[in-house]
C-alpha positions in Angstrom: -0.2 -0.1 -0.1 2.8 2.6 0.9 7.0 2.3 0.9 7.0 0.2 3.1 5.1 2.2 6.0 3.4 0.3 9.2 0.3 -1.3 6.6 -1.9 -0.9 10.0 -1.6 2.5 9.7 -2.2 3.7 6.5 -4.5 0.4 5.0 -7.2 3.4 5.4 -5.2 7.1 4.7 -7.2 8.4 2.0 -4.5 10.5 0.9 -1.2 8.9 0.9 -0.9 8.1 -3.6 0.2 4.5 -4.5 3.2 3.1 -4.3 4.4 3.2 -8.9 4.3 -1.1 -8.3 0.5 -0.9 -7.0 -0.2 0.9 -10.3 1.8 -0.9 -12.8 -0.7 -4.5 -11.4 -3.4 -2.9 -12.2 -1.9 -1.7 -15.5 -0.8 -4.7 -16.7 -3.4 -6.6 -16.0 -5.5 -4.1 -18.1 -3.7 -3.4 -21.0 -1.0 -6.1 -21.4 -2.4 -8.9 -20.2 -6.2 -8.3 -21.4 -7.8 -9.2 -18.1 -12.0 -9.7 -19.1 -12.6 -8.7 -15.3 -10.3 -8.5 -11.8 -11.5 -10.8 -8.8 -10.4 -9.3 -4.9 -11.0 -12.5 -2.8 -11.2 -11.4 1.7 -12.4 -8.8 3.0 -10.8 -6.2 2.3 -8.6 -4.3 0.2 -7.2 -1.1 -0.2 -8.6 -0.2 -3.6 -11.6 1.4 -2.4 -9.7 3.5 -0.1 -7.4 5.6 -2.4 -7.8 9.6 -2.9 -10.1 10.3 -4.8 -13.4 11.9 -4.5 -16.2 9.6 -1.9 -18.6 9.3 -5.2 -19.1 10.4 -8.7 -15.4 9.9 -9.0 -13.4 10.6 -12.3 -10.9 9.8 -14.0 -8.4 12.0 -11.8 -9.3 9.1 -8.8 -7.4 7.1 -8.0 -9.5 3.7 -7.9 -11.0 5.0 -11.4 -8.0 5.2 -12.8 -6.2 2.1 -12.1 -9.9 -0.3 -12.9 -10.9 1.9 -15.8 -14.4 0.6 -17.0 -12.6 -3.4 -16.1 -15.0 -4.9 -13.9 -14.7 -5.9 -10.2 -16.2 -8.9 -8.3 -15.8 -8.3 -5.2 -16.4 -12.0 -2.5 -17.3 -10.1 0.0 -18.5 -11.0 4.3 -21.9 -10.3 4.8 -21.3 -9.4 8.1 -19.4 -6.2 6.9 -22.5 -4.1 4.5 -20.4 -0.7 5.3 -17.3 -1.1 3.8 -18.5 -3.9 1.5 -20.4 -0.3 0.1 -17.4 1.7 -0.3 -16.1 -0.9 -2.4 -19.3 -0.7 -4.6 -19.4 3.2 -4.7 -15.5 4.4 -5.2 -14.3 0.4 -6.7 -17.9 -0.2 -8.7 -17.9 -3.3 -7.2 -19.9 -6.3 -8.0 -20.3 -7.5 -4.4 -21.0 -10.9 -4.1 -22.2 -11.6 -0.2 -21.5 -15.2 1.9 -22.2 -15.2 4.9 -19.6 -15.8 8.1 -17.7 -19.6 8.2 -18.7 -22.0 11.5 -15.6 -21.1 13.9 -14.6 -24.2 15.8 -11.1 -24.3 17.6 -7.6 -24.8 15.5 -6.9 -28.2 16.8 -3.3 -29.9 15.8 -2.8 -32.7 13.4 -0.9 -35.2 11.6 3.2 -34.7 13.5 1.9 -31.6 14.8 -0.3 -33.8 17.2 2.4 -35.2 18.1 4.7 -33.0 19.3 1.7 -31.7 21.3 1.3 -33.9 23.0 4.8 -34.7 23.5 5.1 -30.9 25.4 2.1 -31.8 27.5 4.0 -35.2 28.4 6.9 -32.9 29.0 5.7 -30.8 31.7 3.5 -33.6 33.4 6.6 -34.7 34.0 8.2 -32.0 34.6 6.5 -32.0 38.0 5.9 -35.4 38.9 9.1 -37.2 37.3 12.1 -34.5 36.1 14.3 -37.5 35.6 12.3 -38.7 32.7 12.4 -35.4 30.7 15.8 -36.1 29.4 14.6 -38.7 27.5 11.0 -36.6 26.4 13.5 -34.0 25.0 15.3 -36.0 22.9 11.4 -37.6 21.3 10.6 -33.8 21.0 13.7 -32.8 19.5 14.1 -36.5 16.9 10.2 -35.0 16.4 11.0 -31.5 15.4 14.2 -32.5 13.1 11.5 -34.9 11.2 9.4 -32.7 10.5 11.3 -30.4 9.6 10.6 -27.6 12.0 14.7 -27.3 12.9 14.6 -24.6 10.5 12.0 -22.7 11.0 13.6 -22.3 14.3 16.8 -22.3 12.9 15.4 -19.3 11.0 13.3 -17.5 13.8 16.2 -17.4 16.1 18.8 -15.9 13.5 16.0 -13.6 12.9 15.5 -12.7 16.3 19.8 -12.5 16.8 19.6 -10.6 13.9 17.2 -8.1 15.0 18.5 -7.5 18.8 21.4 -6.5 17.1 21.1 -4.2 14.8 18.8 -2.6 18.0 22.3 -2.8 20.1 23.8 -1.3 17.3 27.1 -3.4 17.8 27.7 -3.9 14.4 31.5 -4.6 14.8 31.3 -6.6 17.4 29.7 -9.9 15.9 30.6 -12.1 13.5 27.5 -13.7 11.6 28.7 -16.1 9.8 29.7 -17.8 12.9 27.3 -20.8 13.8 28.5 -22.6 16.6 26.4 -24.6 19.0 23.6 -24.4 16.5 21.5 -27.6 17.8 21.7 -26.3 21.2 20.7 -22.7 20.5 17.8 -24.0 18.7 17.0 -26.9 22.1 17.2 -24.2 23.9 14.8 -22.1 21.6 12.1 -24.7 20.8 12.3 -25.6 24.4 11.0 -21.4 25.4 8.8 -21.4 22.4 7.2 -25.0 23.6 7.3 -23.3 26.9 5.0 -20.8 26.2 2.8 -23.3 23.3 2.2 -25.1 26.5 0.8 -22.1 28.8 -1.8 -21.0 25.6 -2.4 -24.3 24.8 -3.7 -24.8 28.5 
């Protein structure tokens, strides 16, 4: 929507023009790919909040400039008619209402469910029989490696390290090429994240 700025703060900013690549996408769809129509999926987009008049848009208003006369089809959740009307007024959208989806608990499945069970067992054993903790810890780490979560954890760990490093401003004190004790660090990090997951799961 705009120049690397916080998207939550600028989503509904009516006087901020979009960057050139935003316009380039619509221009390519319309003029090069020759799209017959555009479908915006999900509530809601940013096109209908771009600068211009609130109603009766002209060719100087951004939504009209981007779309021209290309139809815009917009499946839109029925419980937010206000923002659906914004799309109709400012982007000549054809709204296709849909009901709100049924809500249910997003439980784990497959290996993730098995991992959740092992984590639960780990913290039960921590209180009941701490001598068995190393065995469960090895099972947890083995499963994490089997489903390749160790790569995700390593990325998160390195990302957090880089973020803290840049925040401190000590750019000359660390060697980012060194990856000593990676497995141990990732295991410690996964332990911390599993602990927080356990409490939220409980």
